[in-house]
N, C-alpha and C positions, 0 to 999 in steps of 0.2 A: 504632526503626523497622525494619519487615520489609524484607528485601532483596529487591529487585525480581528479581535474577538467579536467587534459589532459587525465586520463584515461576515464572519462565519455564524453569528445569530441570525443575520438578515437571510444568507442561503441557505441555513438548515429550516428555516422557518418557511422559504420558498420551495424548498425541495420535498419537504413534508408530504406524505402518500405518494410521492414518485419514485421510480427506481434509483434516483439519482441520490448521491450522499456526497458529503464535504470530506475530502482527505487532509487539506491543510490550505494553509494561506500566509502568505509573506508580503510584507510592506518594506520599501526601501525608505530613507529619508527624504528622498524625492517624489514620494507618495505614489511610488509605482508598484500596484497591487497585483498579486498573482493569486487566483484562488484555483486549487486543483479539485476538480470532482471526479468521482468515479461512479459506476453503475453495476447492477448484478448481472445485466446483459452487454450493453455496449452503450458509448456516450456519441451522441451525433453532435455535429457542428451545429447544427440547428439548436438542439438543446444548450449548448454553452452561449451561444447567440441569445438567446431567449433568456437566460438566466443573468447574462451580463447587462440586459437592457432592464431587468427587473430591479437588479442591486442597483444600477445606476440612478433609476426614478426614486429609491429609498434615500439616496445620499444626496447632500446639498452641494453643488459644484461652486456656489457662491462664497460659502464659508471656507472651504479647501479645495484648491485645485488637484485633480487626481488622473490617473491613468489605469484601468482597469483590465486585467486580462483573465478571461475564464478557460481553462484548458483542463483537458482530459488527463488522469494520471496516465502515463505511457507504460507501454507493455513492459519496459526494462527498467522502470522507475522502483524505487524501495517500497514495499508494504508498509504502510503507516498505521492502519487502524484495524480492528478485527474483522471487521465486515469485508474487507479485502481478503484477510485470510481465509475466511469461510468460503470466498466465492470461490478460490483456488483449491479448496479439498478435492482431492482426486486428481491433482495434476502434480507436474513437476517442478520443482522450487531450488532455487539456488540459497544457501543460508552460509553467511558467515558468522563464525559465534566470536565472542570477546577474545577468546585465547588465540583467535588467527585462524582457527581449521575452517576450510570451506567443505560444505557438504552439497553435493546434488542428491537430491532424494525425492520421494513421493509424499505430500503432504497427505497425511491420513486423518488428522483431526486438528481443530483449532478451538479454544476456549479462552475464559479470561485469564486463565493460569499461565497458558502456553501453547505450544504447538506438539504433535505427534508427528515424526517423522520414520519413514522404512526407507532404508539403503542397504546395500551391500557392502561389507567390510572385510580385510583381510585378517582373520584369526587364525590362532594357533588350535588344531583340532588334534586330540588324543589320536595315536597311533599312526599319524602322518607327520611326514619329514618337512614338507612346506607348508606353509600358512595357507589356508582355504578361504575362497569367498563365502561369507556366511551372511543370511538375511538378518538384519537388525532392525528392532523397532524402538526407538527412543523418544521420550518427551524433553523438550528443553522448555524452559521459563523464560518469558520475554526479556529478562534482565541479563540472561545468557547470551541473546543474540544480538549481534552489531546491525545485521541488515538481513532481509529475506528479498528475494526478486523472483519475479517468475521465470521458469528456466526454459527457454526455446531451444529444441535440439533441431538442427538443420540437416541432420543425416538422412 
């Protein structure tokens, strides 16, 4: 079985100095390799094809047969690295916390410790009978988050 770390290392070397960056890599026991890449702007099909050819040139098909797919991390896919979070700062995201709470919020900031979200939440306000919507800004550590996805509102 081909080592995914070897594929990631080759891909990172090839994407160095470009807008592309590696998000993840999986390999099945049948040597079907899927490499996910993303970009600060957009990922073209030509960029994926060029990267695929360059990686295949680095690997030896005679030693091990494999199938390589290089694809863009899709819009609805989970964010896996800090660079993806930073790309979405200022946009809406869907966050599922480890405790099962799902939040649709505005991503204000992202760093090595976690992310800062702002959203409206119903809270008890002094002098009011009913709970009121209050804008809340909270920071969540990455270990509190099960997944984060870009939120697209089609309304």
